[in-house]
N, C-alpha and C positions, 0 to 999 in steps of 0.2 A: 504495499498499499503506500501510493505516494507520499511523502507531508507537502504542506502546505504551507503560503507564504505567501504576505501579501506585502504589497511591493508600494510605496508612495512618491510620487511625480519631484522631478528635484530641480530647482532650476537656478539656484546660485551654485557657483564653481572655485570662486577666488579661497586660498587658504581659510583665511578668516569665517567665510558661508561655511566651510566643513567641520571647519572645530566646534559652530554656535548648534551648526547639527549636530555632533558628538555628544559636546553638552545636554541636548536636549532628551538623550536615549536613543539615538538612531545613528547606522552606519551609512554609510554613502556607499553607492553601487553603482554596477551599470550593467543591463543584460540587453544583447544583441542573438542572433542570429538571421537565416534564413525568412523569416517568415514575421522577424520584429528589429528593426531599425535603431540602431545604437541608443538606447535607452538610458538617459542618467534618473536614478531613481534613490529611495533612502528606505531602509531595513531595521525595523524594531528591534534593537540590541539582545535586548532577552529572547526574543524567537531566532533570534541569528546564532546565538551562544546553546540554546536547547540543540539546535539544528546540525551544529559542526562537534557536540559531544554527543548525540544520537545516532545521524548514519550522515557524515558529512561528503560520500560518494552518492549518493542516491538520488533517488529523481524527486523533484519540488513542483508540484504546481505552482504557480504565482500566477497574482493578478497584476500584470502589468496592462501600468496606467497608457489607456490608449491603442491595448492590442489584446484585453482582455485575458482570460486565464489562456495558460502556456504550459507546456511541461519544459523545465529546464534542470542543469545542473551546474554546480559551483564550478568554476573552472579555476579562480586563485584567490586566494585570502592576502592579503598585506597586511602584516599585523608591525607595532609598535616592536623596535628593538630589545628596550627595556623588559616592557611589561606583558607584550606579548597581545595586546588586546587589537582585535581587529581595528584596523582605520579605514580597510577599504575593501570591497568586495565583488565581485570580476559572474556572472552568471551568465551563460550561453543556451541557449534556445534550442532545444533537440524536437529531433523528428523522430517516433517512436519508432517507426518500420525501418530507421536505418540505424546500424551498428554502430556503437559508440567504443570510446576507449577510458577505462576510469579503474582504480585502486579499488581496493575489498581490502576488509579488516582481517587478519588471521586473529582466530580465537583457540588457541591450545588448552586440551582438557585431557585429564587423566595424571593420574601421580607417577613416572618413569619409574621404571625399577632400577633403574643405574643410577637415581636420587635415593632410591633409599639404599643403595649399596655405599652410599658418601661421596658417588659423584657429583659434579655439579651440573645446573643446566644454562645454558646459556642460549636464547633467541639471537637469530641474525636478522631477521627478516618477519616485520609486522604487518605485512601490509604483500598482496604481490597486484599486480598490474593484469588486466584480466580485457575483452574484448566480445561484446554480445549485443543484444537488442536489449536498448534501456529497461521494458519490462522484463527483463532474464535476470538484471543485476541481482547478487545475492547480497543480503545485508552483512553478514559476514561467511567466513569461509572456515570449519573447523578442522581442527587437526591435533589427531590425535597419539598422543606422548607416551602411552601408559604403556607401553611394550619396548621402547629405548631404553637400552644399556647403557654401560661404563664403555665410553670410545666410539661409540656407535652415533648416527646421525639423517636424517628425516631430510629429503630433497624436495623441491617443488613438481616435482615427476611421479611423485608417492602423493600428490592430493587427489582426491578424489571431488570432480565437479563433473554438474550435468553436462551430457554431451554437446549442448549449446551455450556455451560458456569456453572461449577460448584464452589460454593464459598467453598470457604475451612475456612475463618474466622467463629467464633461462632455466628449462626445466634443471639442469645442473647444482644451480643455488642450493645451499644450505638452510634450511629453515631453521632447523634446531638443532644442537648437539647436545651430549654429556660429556662432559670433559674428566679427565681420569682426577682421583683429591688428590691432593696438594702433600707431598712426600716431605716429611721429616729432613732434612738436609742429615747424611752420613756425616756422624765421627770424622774427623780428621784425625790419623795418626799423630800422636805429639811430637812437638816441632823439636824437643830435645833429644827424640831417641836417636838418632846419627850420631848425636856429639856423646851420646854416653858408648855406642860403640868404637869409635875415635879413641876413647877418652881411656876404654877399655883396653886398645890397641898399644897405646903407648906404655899403659901399665903390664903389660906382657913382652913388652922391649925392653923396658927397664931392669926384671927381674930378670932376665934371660942375660942380662951385661953384668947383673950385679954376678951372675954364678961365671961366666969370663975372669972377673976378673981375681 
């Protein structure tokens, strides 16, 4: 089920206009596509936060000023370098009968047997890139790692996806692996051991020299 989002028309484009808009709890943005000319918009900040948290790569039914309800997807989110708050968002109007390329989140499930044995789980990828019709985009892809043992990994090629979903990420990429438990450093031989052996050799020579005197 597609998320819904209402867009407001936006006229001000200066830095001051955009800052005033953000102070009102709105995020400036733009929407464009084959059926929608480039249109400046504003989105409620709270609604955008919810969308980015739940399904940032899914289909959105947006009420676009002057164009009515259109299916769109988030193309890019510009964020503040320090606060990571969204400053601007680009939406791409899509056609439901044309494939799109997007990313989908990975949901790792299960307790790996390798972790129970003392290994360390390392996640290499949290999402993959796919291509399919918009209505076939999964909200997430489950990755069962319960059978993963120490020294083993799971690859993109091992994912189970519907036949109508094409994976664009390299099939040989490692998604998760179980690292060997960190071993304690082996004890080094005593540093004075060689010296002791040398000292013993000198004592032997001294005793032999005393016998010859």
